[in-house]
DSSP file (Angstrom, degrees, kcal/mol; ACC not computed):
  #  RESIDUE AA STRUCTURE BP1 BP2  ACC     N-H-->O    O-->H-N    N-H-->O    O-->H-N    TCO  KAPPA ALPHA  PHI   PSI    X-CA   Y-CA   Z-CA
    1    1 A M              0   0    0      0, 0.0     2,-0.1     0, 0.0     0, 0.0   0.000 360.0 360.0 360.0 136.2    0.0    0.0    0.0
    2    2 A T     >  -     0   0    0      1,-0.1     4,-2.4     4,-0.0     5,-0.2  -0.341 360.0-110.1 -80.3 165.8    1.3    3.4   -0.9
    3    3 A L  H  > S+     0   0    0      1,-0.2     4,-2.3     2,-0.2     5,-0.2   0.883 118.8  51.7 -62.7 -39.6    1.6    6.3    1.6
    4    4 A T  H  > S+     0   0    0      2,-0.2     4,-2.2     1,-0.2    -1,-0.2   0.905 111.0  47.3 -64.1 -42.0   -1.2    8.2   -0.1
    5    5 A R  H  > S+     0   0    0      2,-0.2     4,-2.4     1,-0.2    -2,-0.2   0.897 111.6  50.6 -68.4 -39.8   -3.5    5.2    0.0
    6    6 A K  H  X S+     0   0    0     -4,-2.4     4,-2.5     2,-0.2    -2,-0.2   0.909 110.4  50.1 -62.4 -42.0   -2.7    4.6    3.7
    7    7 A S  H  X S+     0   0    0     -4,-2.3     4,-2.5     2,-0.2    -2,-0.2   0.904 110.5  49.7 -62.5 -41.9   -3.4    8.2    4.5
    8    8 A T  H  X S+     0   0    0     -4,-2.2     4,-2.5     2,-0.2    -2,-0.2   0.919 111.3  48.3 -64.2 -44.1   -6.8    8.0    2.6
    9    9 A V  H  X S+     0   0    0     -4,-2.4     4,-2.5     1,-0.2    -2,-0.2   0.911 112.5  49.6 -62.7 -42.6   -7.7    4.9    4.5
   10   10 A F  H  X S+     0   0    0     -4,-2.5     4,-2.5     2,-0.2    -2,-0.2   0.921 111.2  48.2 -62.6 -45.0   -6.8    6.5    7.8
   11   11 A V  H  X S+     0   0    0     -4,-2.5     4,-2.3     2,-0.2    -2,-0.2   0.910 112.9  48.5 -63.9 -42.6   -8.8    9.6    7.1
   12   12 A L  H  X S+     0   0    0     -4,-2.5     4,-2.4     2,-0.2    -1,-0.2   0.918 112.1  48.8 -64.3 -42.7  -11.8    7.6    6.1
   13   13 A A  H  X S+     0   0    0     -4,-2.5     4,-2.3     1,-0.2    -2,-0.2   0.913 111.6  49.5 -63.5 -41.7  -11.6    5.5    9.2
   14   14 A A  H  X S+     0   0    0     -4,-2.5     4,-2.5     1,-0.2    -1,-0.2   0.895 110.7  50.5 -63.4 -40.1  -11.2    8.5   11.4
   15   15 A A  H  X S+     0   0    0     -4,-2.3     4,-2.5     2,-0.2    -2,-0.2   0.908 110.2  49.3 -64.9 -42.1  -14.3   10.1    9.7
   16   16 A I  H  X S+     0   0    0     -4,-2.4     4,-2.4     2,-0.2    -2,-0.2   0.918 112.4  47.7 -63.7 -43.7  -16.4    7.0   10.3
   17   17 A I  H  X S+     0   0    0     -4,-2.3     4,-2.4     2,-0.2    -2,-0.2   0.916 111.8  50.5 -63.4 -43.0  -15.4    6.8   13.9
   18   18 A A  H  X S+     0   0    0     -4,-2.5     4,-2.5     1,-0.2    -2,-0.2   0.907 111.6  47.7 -62.9 -42.0  -16.1   10.5   14.4
   19   19 A L  H  X S+     0   0    0     -4,-2.5     4,-1.6     2,-0.2    -1,-0.2   0.912 112.0  49.3 -65.5 -42.1  -19.6   10.2   12.8
   20   20 A A  H  X S+     0   0    0     -4,-2.4     4,-0.6     1,-0.2    -2,-0.2   0.906 114.2  45.9 -63.6 -41.1  -20.4    7.1   14.9
   21   21 A W  H >X S+     0   0    0     -4,-2.4     3,-1.0     1,-0.2     4,-0.8   0.905 110.3  52.5 -68.4 -41.9  -19.4    8.9   18.1
   22   22 A S  H 3< S+     0   0    0     -4,-2.5     3,-0.3     1,-0.3    -1,-0.2   0.801 102.0  59.7 -68.3 -27.3  -21.2   12.2   17.3
   23   23 A S  H 3< S+     0   0    0     -4,-1.6    -1,-0.3     1,-0.2    -2,-0.2   0.733 105.5  50.4 -71.7 -19.4  -24.5   10.3   16.7
   24   24 A R  H << S+     0   0    0     -3,-1.0     2,-0.5    -4,-0.6    -1,-0.2   0.649  91.0  90.3 -89.6 -17.0  -24.3    9.0   20.3
   25   25 A V     <  -     0   0    0     -4,-0.8     2,-0.4    -3,-0.3    -4,-0.0  -0.691  64.4-157.6 -84.7 126.0  -23.7   12.4   21.8
   26   26 A H        -     0   0    0     -2,-0.5     2,-0.2     1,-0.0    -2,-0.1  -0.872  19.2-119.2-105.0 135.7  -26.9   14.2   22.8
   27   27 A A        -     0   0    0     -2,-0.4     3,-0.1     1,-0.1    -1,-0.0  -0.517  29.9-118.6 -72.0 135.6  -27.0   17.9   23.2
   28   28 A A        -     0   0    0     -2,-0.2    -1,-0.1     1,-0.1     3,-0.1  -0.488  36.7 -99.7 -71.3 143.2  -28.0   19.1   26.6
   29   29 A P        -     0   0    0      0, 0.0    -1,-0.1     0, 0.0     2,-0.1  -0.355  44.1-100.7 -64.2 144.8  -31.2   21.1   26.7
   30   30 A A        -     0   0    0      1,-0.1     2,-0.2    -3,-0.1    -3,-0.0  -0.402  40.6-109.4 -66.6 139.6  -30.6   24.9   26.9
   31   31 A A        -     0   0    0     -2,-0.1     2,-0.4    25,-0.1    25,-0.3  -0.486  26.1-122.6 -72.3 137.0  -31.0   26.3   30.4
   32   32 A Q  E     -a   56   0A   0     23,-2.5    25,-3.2    -2,-0.2     2,-0.5  -0.652  25.6-139.3 -75.5 133.0  -34.0   28.5   31.0
   33   33 A V  E     -a   57   0A   0     -2,-0.4     2,-0.5    23,-0.2    25,-0.2  -0.866  18.3-172.0-100.9 124.3  -32.9   31.9   32.2
   34   34 A V  E     -a   58   0A   0     23,-2.9    25,-2.8    -2,-0.5     2,-0.5  -0.969   9.9-153.7-117.0 119.4  -34.9   33.5   35.0
   35   35 A K  E     -a   59   0A   0     -2,-0.5     2,-0.4    23,-0.2    25,-0.2  -0.823  14.7-174.1 -95.8 125.4  -34.1   37.1   35.9
   36   36 A I  E     -a   60   0A   0     23,-2.9    25,-2.4    -2,-0.5     2,-0.5  -0.962   9.4-159.6-122.9 134.5  -35.0   38.1   39.5
   37   37 A T  E     -aB  61  44A   0      7,-2.7     7,-2.4    -2,-0.4     2,-0.4  -0.961   6.9-156.1-116.2 127.1  -34.8   41.6   41.0
   38   38 A A  E     +aB  62  43A   0     23,-3.4    25,-2.7    -2,-0.5    26,-0.4  -0.846  24.4 151.8-101.5 135.6  -34.6   42.0   44.7
   39   39 A S  E >   - B   0  42A   0      3,-2.4     3,-2.5    -2,-0.4    -2,-0.0  -0.883  58.3 -25.6-147.9-179.1  -35.7   45.3   46.4
   40   40 A K  T 3  S-     0   0    0      1,-0.3    27,-0.0    -2,-0.3     3,-0.0   0.006 123.9 -28.2 -41.7 106.0  -37.1   46.3   49.8
   41   41 A F  T 3  S+     0   0    0      1,-0.1     2,-0.3    -3,-0.0    -1,-0.3   0.609 124.0  66.7  63.1  19.9  -38.9   43.2   51.2
   42   42 A H  E <   -B   39   0A   0     -3,-2.5    -3,-2.4     2,-0.0     2,-0.4  -0.992  62.6-137.7-160.6 163.2  -39.8   41.6   47.9
   43   43 A F  E     -B   38   0A   0     -2,-0.3    -5,-0.2    -5,-0.2    -7,-0.0  -0.922  30.8-113.3-119.4 146.1  -38.6   39.8   44.8
   44   44 A E  E    S+B   37   0A   0     -7,-2.4    -7,-2.7    -2,-0.4     2,-0.2  -0.991 103.0  37.5-124.5 122.7  -39.8   40.4   41.2
   45   45 A P  S    S-     0   0    0      0, 0.0    -1,-0.1     0, 0.0     3,-0.1   0.511  80.4-160.4 -73.3 155.3  -41.2   38.2   39.8
   46   46 A Y  S    S+     0   0    0      1,-0.2     2,-0.4    -2,-0.2    -2,-0.1   0.839  74.9  34.0 -73.7 -35.1  -43.0   37.0   42.9
   47   47 A H        -     0   0    0      2,-0.0     2,-0.4     0, 0.0    -1,-0.2  -0.983  64.6-175.8-130.5 131.8  -43.8   33.6   41.6
   48   48 A I        -     0   0    0     -2,-0.4     2,-0.5    -3,-0.1   -14,-0.0  -0.992   9.6-157.1-128.8 134.7  -41.8   31.4   39.2
   49   49 A V        -     0   0    0     -2,-0.4     2,-0.3     2,-0.0    -2,-0.0  -0.954  15.2-176.6-113.3 127.6  -42.8   28.0   37.8
   50   50 A L        -     0   0    0     -2,-0.5     2,-0.4     6,-0.0     6,-0.0  -0.880  25.9-119.9-121.1 153.4  -40.1   25.6   36.6
   51   51 A K    >   -     0   0    0     -2,-0.3     3,-1.9     4,-0.1     2,-0.1  -0.794  37.5-108.3 -91.8 132.9  -40.3   22.2   35.0
   52   52 A K  T 3  S+     0   0    0     -2,-0.4    -1,-0.1     1,-0.3     0, 0.0  -0.368 103.2  15.7 -60.6 131.7  -38.7   19.3   36.9
   53   53 A G  T 3  S+     0   0    0      1,-0.3    -1,-0.3    -2,-0.1    -2,-0.0   0.237  94.3 120.5  89.4 -13.1  -35.5   18.2   35.3
   54   54 A Q    <   -     0   0    0     -3,-1.9    -1,-0.3     1,-0.1   -23,-0.1  -0.727  68.1-117.5 -85.8 128.9  -35.1   21.3   33.0
   55   55 A P        -     0   0    0      0, 0.0   -23,-2.5     0, 0.0     2,-0.4  -0.325  35.3-170.4 -63.0 146.0  -31.9   23.3   33.6
   56   56 A V  E     -a   32   0A   0    -25,-0.3     2,-0.5    -6,-0.0   -23,-0.2  -0.998  17.8-154.7-140.8 143.2  -32.4   26.8   34.9
   57   57 A T  E     -a   33   0A   0    -25,-3.2   -23,-2.9    -2,-0.4     2,-0.6  -0.982  13.4-153.0-116.2 122.5  -30.1   29.8   35.4
   58   58 A L  E     -a   34   0A   0     -2,-0.5     2,-0.7   -25,-0.2   -23,-0.2  -0.860   6.1-167.4 -97.5 121.3  -31.1   32.3   38.0
   59   59 A Q  E     -a   35   0A   0    -25,-2.8   -23,-2.9    -2,-0.6     2,-0.5  -0.903  16.2-177.3-107.5 103.2  -29.8   35.8   37.4
   60   60 A I  E     +a   36   0A   0     -2,-0.7     2,-0.3   -25,-0.2   -23,-0.2  -0.880   6.5 176.6-111.1 129.2  -30.5   37.7   40.6
   61   61 A T  E     -a   37   0A   0    -25,-2.4   -23,-3.4    -2,-0.5     2,-0.4  -0.943  19.5-141.4-127.9 151.7  -29.8   41.4   41.1
   62   62 A S  E     -ac  38  82A   0     19,-0.5    21,-1.0    -2,-0.3    22,-0.4  -0.926   5.1-165.2-112.5 137.0  -30.4   43.7   44.1
   63   63 A L  S    S+     0   0    0    -25,-2.7   -24,-0.2    -2,-0.4    -1,-0.1   0.704  82.4   8.4 -90.2 -21.9  -31.5   47.3   43.6
   64   64 A D  S    S-     0   0    0    -26,-0.4     2,-0.2     1,-0.4   -25,-0.1   0.758 117.0 -18.2-130.0 -48.5  -30.8   48.6   47.0
   65   65 A T  S    S-     0   0    0     20,-0.1    -1,-0.4   -27,-0.1     2,-0.3  -0.808  83.0 -52.4-151.9-173.7  -28.9   46.5   49.6
   66   66 A T        -     0   0    0     -2,-0.2     2,-0.4    15,-0.2    15,-0.2  -0.578  53.5-170.7 -75.1 133.6  -27.9   42.9   50.5
   67   67 A H  E     -D   80   0B   0     13,-2.5    13,-3.5    -2,-0.3     2,-0.3  -0.955  21.1-124.4-124.7 143.6  -30.8   40.5   50.5
   68   68 A G  E     -D   79   0B   0     -2,-0.4     2,-0.4    11,-0.2    11,-0.2  -0.628  25.2-166.4 -80.6 146.5  -30.9   36.9   51.6
   69   69 A F  E     +D   78   0B   0      9,-2.9     9,-2.8    -2,-0.3     2,-0.4  -0.963  10.6 171.9-140.0 119.6  -32.1   34.3   49.0
   70   70 A M  E     +D   77   0B   0     -2,-0.4     2,-0.4     7,-0.2     7,-0.2  -0.993  16.1 173.9-134.3 132.2  -33.1   30.8   49.9
   71   71 A L  E >>> -D   76   0B   0      5,-2.7     5,-2.1    -2,-0.4     3,-0.8  -0.853  10.8-170.9-131.0  96.0  -34.7   28.0   47.9
   72   72 A R  G >45S+     0   0    0     -2,-0.4     3,-1.3     1,-0.2    -1,-0.1   0.889  82.9  56.1 -58.2 -43.8  -34.8   24.9   50.0
   73   73 A P  G 345S+     0   0    0      0, 0.0    -1,-0.2     0, 0.0    -2,-0.0   0.823 116.1  38.2 -61.2 -27.5  -35.9   22.5   47.2
   74   74 A L  G <45S-     0   0    0     -3,-0.8    -2,-0.2     2,-0.1     0, 0.0   0.378 111.1-121.5-100.8   2.8  -32.9   23.6   45.1
   75   75 A K  T <<5 +     0   0    0     -3,-1.3     2,-0.5    -4,-0.6    -3,-0.2   0.905  60.7 148.0  57.1  45.5  -30.5   23.8   48.1
   76   76 A I  E   < +D   71   0B   0     -5,-2.1    -5,-2.7     2,-0.0     2,-0.3  -0.953  13.1 157.4-112.5 127.1  -29.7   27.4   47.5
   77   77 A D  E     +D   70   0B   0     -2,-0.5     2,-0.3    -7,-0.2    -7,-0.2  -0.812  25.4 129.3-148.5 103.0  -29.0   29.7   50.4
   78   78 A T  E     -D   69   0B   0     -9,-2.8    -9,-2.9    -2,-0.3     2,-0.4  -0.904  52.4-107.2-148.6 170.9  -27.0   32.8   49.6
   79   79 A D  E     -D   68   0B   0     -2,-0.3     2,-0.6   -11,-0.2   -11,-0.2  -0.889  21.4-149.0-106.0 139.6  -26.8   36.6   49.9
   80   80 A I  E     -D   67   0B   0    -13,-3.5   -13,-2.5    -2,-0.4     2,-0.3  -0.943  17.6-155.4-107.7 114.7  -27.5   38.9   46.9
   81   81 A R        -     0   0    0     -2,-0.6   -19,-0.5   -15,-0.2   -15,-0.2  -0.662  21.8-106.0 -94.1 145.9  -25.4   42.0   47.2
   82   82 A A  B     -c   62   0A   0     -2,-0.3   -19,-0.1     1,-0.1   -16,-0.1  -0.434  16.4-144.5 -68.9 139.3  -26.3   45.3   45.5
   83   83 A A  S    S+     0   0    0    -21,-1.0    -1,-0.1     1,-0.3   -20,-0.1   0.909  97.6  16.5 -69.7 -42.4  -24.3   46.2   42.5
   84   84 A N  S    S-     0   0    0    -22,-0.4    -1,-0.3   -21,-0.1    -2,-0.0  -0.734  85.2-155.9-131.5  82.6  -24.4   49.9   43.4
   85   85 A P        -     0   0    0      0, 0.0   -20,-0.1     0, 0.0   -21,-0.1  -0.267  21.7-123.9 -61.5 147.9  -25.5   50.4   47.0
   86   86 A P              0   0    0      0, 0.0   -21,-0.1     0, 0.0   -22,-0.0   0.528 360.0 360.0 -73.1  -4.3  -27.2   53.7   47.7
   87   87 A W              0   0    0      0, 0.0    -3,-0.0     0, 0.0     0, 0.0   0.445 360.0 360.0 -96.8 360.0  -24.7   54.6   50.5
């Protein structure tokens, strides 16, 4: 077998393996983005409904000061600090 023919066989084999592997890889579902704004004694939106098993990204911002944020079912317990505190 010549070098050119060996190279061609190698490239074809690599392409077949790559196609077989890519057909087994499943794309992860895109995360739903939920934007939450915290201000004096409330969060906006007040109520959020999520689908079980669907990835979600929470983008939380504070308008005035540091706020506590807890979601027990998702095991989230953190503080949201204001980007530009009024003091």
